[in-house]
C-alpha positions in Angstrom: -30.9 23.2 53.5 -32.0 24.5 49.7 -30.1 22.2 47.5 -31.9 23.2 44.4 -34.1 24.8 42.9 -36.3 23.7 40.0 -39.0 25.0 37.4 -41.4 22.8 37.3 -42.7 19.1 39.0 -45.5 16.7 38.2 -48.7 17.1 40.1 -51.2 14.6 39.3 -55.0 15.9 38.5 -56.2 13.2 41.1 -54.6 15.1 44.3 -56.1 18.8 43.0 -59.7 16.9 42.9 -59.6 15.4 45.7 -58.2 18.4 48.0 -61.5 21.0 45.8 -63.6 19.4 49.6 -61.2 20.8 52.2 -61.4 24.1 53.4 -60.0 27.1 51.3 -57.3 27.9 54.6 -55.8 23.8 54.4 -55.5 24.0 50.5 -53.5 27.0 50.8 -51.6 25.9 53.3 -50.9 22.6 50.9 -50.2 24.5 47.6 -47.7 26.4 49.6 -46.1 23.1 51.3 -45.9 21.4 47.6 -44.6 24.3 46.2 -42.0 24.8 48.4 -40.8 21.6 48.7 -41.1 20.6 44.5 -40.0 24.1 43.4 -37.3 25.0 45.7 -36.4 21.9 48.1 -38.1 23.4 51.2 -40.3 21.4 53.5 -42.3 23.5 55.8 -44.1 22.6 59.2 -47.7 21.5 58.7 -50.1 19.9 61.1 -53.6 18.0 60.6 -54.8 17.7 57.7 -52.4 19.3 55.5 -49.6 17.6 57.0 -51.4 14.0 56.0 -52.1 15.4 52.2 -48.4 16.8 52.0 -46.9 13.0 53.5 -49.7 11.8 50.7 -48.4 13.7 47.8 -44.6 14.2 48.9 -43.7 10.7 46.9 -45.0 12.1 43.9 -42.7 14.8 44.4 -39.4 12.8 45.6 -40.0 10.9 42.4 -40.0 14.1 40.0 -37.1 15.7 41.7 -35.5 12.6 41.3 -36.7 12.4 37.7 -35.2 15.8 36.8 -32.0 15.1 38.5 -31.2 11.8 36.4 -32.3 14.1 33.0 -29.9 16.5 33.8 -27.1 13.7 34.7 -28.0 11.9 31.4 -28.2 15.2 29.5 -24.5 15.9 30.8 -23.3 12.7 30.5 -24.8 12.5 26.7 -22.9 15.9 26.0 -19.9 14.3 27.4 -20.4 11.2 25.3 -21.1 13.0 22.3 -18.3 15.2 22.6 -15.6 12.1 22.9 -17.0 10.6 19.6 -16.9 13.6 17.7 -13.6 14.0 19.2 -12.8 10.4 17.8 -14.5 11.1 14.6 -12.2 13.8 13.9 -9.1 12.2 15.1 -9.9 9.4 12.8 -10.7 11.2 9.9 -7.2 13.4 10.5 -5.6 9.8 10.9 -7.5 8.5 7.0 -6.8 12.0 5.5 -2.8 11.1 6.5 -3.1 7.6 5.5 -4.3 8.6 2.1 -1.6 11.4 1.8 1.0 8.8 2.4 -0.2 6.3 -0.2 -0.8 8.6 -2.5 3.0 9.9 -2.2 4.2 6.2 -2.7 1.7 5.9 -5.9 3.4 8.9 -6.9 7.2 8.2 -6.2 6.2 4.5 -7.9 4.8 6.4 -10.9 7.7 8.4 -11.1 10.4 5.8 -10.8 8.3 3.9 -13.6 8.5 6.6 -15.4 11.8 7.5 -15.3 13.7 4.2 -16.0 11.4 1.2 -16.1 14.2 -1.0 -16.9 17.2 -1.5 -14.0 19.6 1.0 -13.5 23.4 1.1 -14.8 24.2 0.4 -11.2 21.7 -2.7 -10.9 22.6 -4.2 -13.9 26.1 -4.1 -13.1 25.8 -5.2 -9.8 23.3 -8.6 -10.6 25.2 -9.1 -14.4 27.4 -12.4 -13.4 30.6 -11.6 -15.3 32.3 -14.2 -13.6 29.4 -16.9 -14.2 29.6 -16.2 -17.7 33.4 -16.4 -17.8 33.4 -19.9 -16.7 31.2 -21.2 -18.5 32.4 -19.5 -21.8 35.8 -21.3 -21.5 33.7 -24.4 -20.7 32.1 -24.7 -23.6 33.8 -23.1 -26.2 37.1 -24.7 -26.0 38.0 -23.9 -30.0 38.1 -20.8 -29.3 40.5 -18.4 -28.1 40.8 -18.0 -24.2 39.6 -14.1 -22.2 41.9 -12.7 -19.2 38.8 -10.6 -18.3 36.1 -9.3 -18.8 36.8 -5.3 -18.8 36.6 -1.9 -20.4 34.7 -2.6 -23.9 34.5 -6.1 -23.3 32.8 -5.6 -19.8 30.1 -2.6 -21.2 29.1 -5.4 -24.3 28.4 -8.2 -21.4 26.6 -6.0 -19.2 24.5 -4.6 -22.8 23.5 -8.5 -23.7 22.5 -9.2 -20.0 20.0 -6.2 -20.0 18.6 -7.8 -23.1 18.6 -11.5 -22.0 19.0 -11.7 -18.3 20.0 -15.7 -17.9 22.5 -17.9 -17.6 21.2 -20.4 -19.5 20.4 -17.8 -22.4 24.4 -17.5 -22.2 25.2 -20.9 -22.5 23.2 -21.7 -25.5 24.6 -19.3 -27.5 28.2 -20.8 -26.7 26.9 -24.5 -27.2 25.8 -23.1 -30.7 29.0 -21.2 -31.3 30.9 -24.1 -30.7 28.8 -26.4 -32.8 29.6 -23.9 -35.6 32.3 -24.9 -37.7 31.6 -22.1 -39.9 32.2 -19.7 -36.7 35.5 -21.8 -35.5 37.3 -20.8 -39.0 35.8 -23.6 -41.4 35.9 -21.2 -44.4 37.9 -20.3 -47.1 39.2 -17.1 -45.4 40.1 -18.9 -41.7 38.0 -16.6 -40.2 37.4 -17.1 -36.5 35.1 -15.9 -34.5 36.1 -15.0 -30.7 33.7 -14.4 -27.1 34.0 -10.3 -28.4 32.2 -10.7 -31.6 29.6 -13.4 -29.9 28.9 -10.4 -27.8 28.4 -8.1 -30.5 24.8 -6.5 -30.3 23.8 -7.7 -34.4 25.4 -11.3 -33.4 24.3 -12.9 -30.5 20.4 -12.9 -31.3 21.9 -14.3 -34.9 24.1 -16.7 -33.0 20.6 -17.9 -31.0 18.7 -18.1 -34.1 20.6 -20.6 -35.5 21.9 -18.7 -38.5 25.8 -20.2 -38.2 24.7 -23.8 -37.5 26.0 -26.3 -40.2 28.3 -27.6 -42.1 32.0 -25.6 -43.3 31.4 -23.6 -46.1 33.3 -23.8 -49.3 32.8 -20.9 -52.6 33.7 -20.3 -55.8 33.7 -16.8 -55.3 36.4 -15.0 -53.1 35.1 -13.9 -49.8 35.3 -9.5 -49.6 36.2 -8.2 -46.8 32.6 -7.2 -46.1 32.2 -10.8 -45.0 34.1 -10.6 -41.5 31.7 -7.5 -40.3 28.4 -9.0 -41.6 29.3 -12.6 -42.3 25.1 -13.2 -42.5 24.9 -11.6 -45.4 26.8 -14.4 -47.2 24.2 -17.1 -45.4 22.2 -18.2 -48.2 25.7 -19.4 -50.3 25.1 -23.1 -50.9 28.2 -25.0 -49.7 30.2 -26.7 -52.1 
């Protein structure tokens, strides 16, 4: 039964030289039998010397057939393996591209957020500003100053603005302690003016208290204070006490 036709097979020169001593008729019979078996997988009936020679050559022909079959199977396997590898490479490339796109998108979003507003948003500042704790510390430290009922409206906006610049309860405590230790801010001046919480929270006054511009003794002066002092007491800070 024919299994598969082939185009080539292995035949050693030693076989050819050995058969040269045989009669032409035997050589033809052997060649026909070898060709039919090696190329078309057909085993012809032979006898005598041709049958003996064919039996000697047949193992080589079988080995040639096995090698050819193995080569085709290996080729198919290699091709399939190469196809799988190529498919996997394409899939990985797509995955890597997707990851790169996502990372670039994230970087773009982060850059956009930084460009739009590098500082906390108003809602975030409102959420994190500890209004209640600031009020408690003011009442606990600034016992010489007017007490507050609440932090609302313009007062709330002022506190929130100071917190955005000085986001630390310790800083607020320091301002309150320095204000409480300042006779000048507590009313010991010739007009009897006294600071209050809202004055402390003003943008121009908060850092001046921190800088110690109102530290020291009560102030008296040979001149009368004019009304500009109450809008900006720092204008008189260089006057010498009596």
